[in-house]
C-alpha positions in Angstrom: 9.9 -30.0 -32.1 7.8 -27.9 -29.8 6.4 -30.5 -27.4 4.0 -28.2 -25.6 2.1 -27.4 -28.8 2.0 -31.1 -29.7 0.6 -32.1 -26.3 -2.1 -29.4 -26.4 -3.0 -30.5 -30.0 -3.4 -34.1 -28.9 -5.5 -33.1 -25.9 -7.8 -31.0 -28.2 -8.3 -34.0 -30.5 -9.1 -36.2 -27.6 -11.5 -33.7 -26.1 -13.3 -33.4 -29.5 -13.7 -37.1 -29.8 -14.9 -37.4 -26.2 -17.4 -34.6 -26.8 -18.8 -36.2 -29.9 -19.1 -39.6 -28.3 -20.6 -38.1 -25.1 -23.2 -36.1 -27.0 -24.1 -39.0 -29.2 -25.2 -41.0 -26.2 -27.7 -38.3 -25.2 -28.9 -37.6 -28.7 -31.9 -40.0 -28.6 -33.5 -37.9 -25.8 -33.3 -34.7 -27.7 -36.3 -33.0 -29.3 -34.4 -32.6 -32.6 -31.6 -35.2 -32.8 -30.6 -34.3 -36.3 -29.9 -30.6 -35.6 -28.1 -31.5 -32.4 -25.7 -33.9 -34.1 -25.1 -31.4 -36.9 -24.1 -28.8 -34.3 -22.0 -31.3 -32.3 -20.3 -32.5 -35.5 -19.4 -29.0 -36.5 -18.0 -28.1 -33.1 -16.1 -31.4 -32.8 -14.7 -31.1 -36.4 -13.4 -27.6 -35.8 -11.8 -28.4 -32.5 -10.3 -31.7 -33.9 -9.0 -29.9 -36.9 -7.4 -27.2 -34.8 -5.8 -29.9 -32.7 -4.4 -31.6 -35.8 -3.0 -28.4 -37.1 -1.3 -27.7 -33.7 0.3 -31.1 -33.8 1.6 -30.6 -37.3 2.9 -27.1 -36.6 4.4 -28.3 -33.3 6.2 -31.0 -35.1 7.6 -28.8 -37.8 8.6 -25.8 -35.8 11.8 -25.6 -33.8 11.7 -24.6 -30.1 13.5 -21.4 -29.4 
């Protein structure tokens, strides 16, 4: 296992969740809350998926 890649992946997933939750608290004050949450959901999904992929590849690959 490559522990560094796993740790970075977990941090990315946590940051994506924190970003989504943080932005959802300020959404009601937005001029266009639907468009804001679509953008936030896209960004959070991409960063979260990247983190999950890093965790999987970190667990499968051997450290050199």
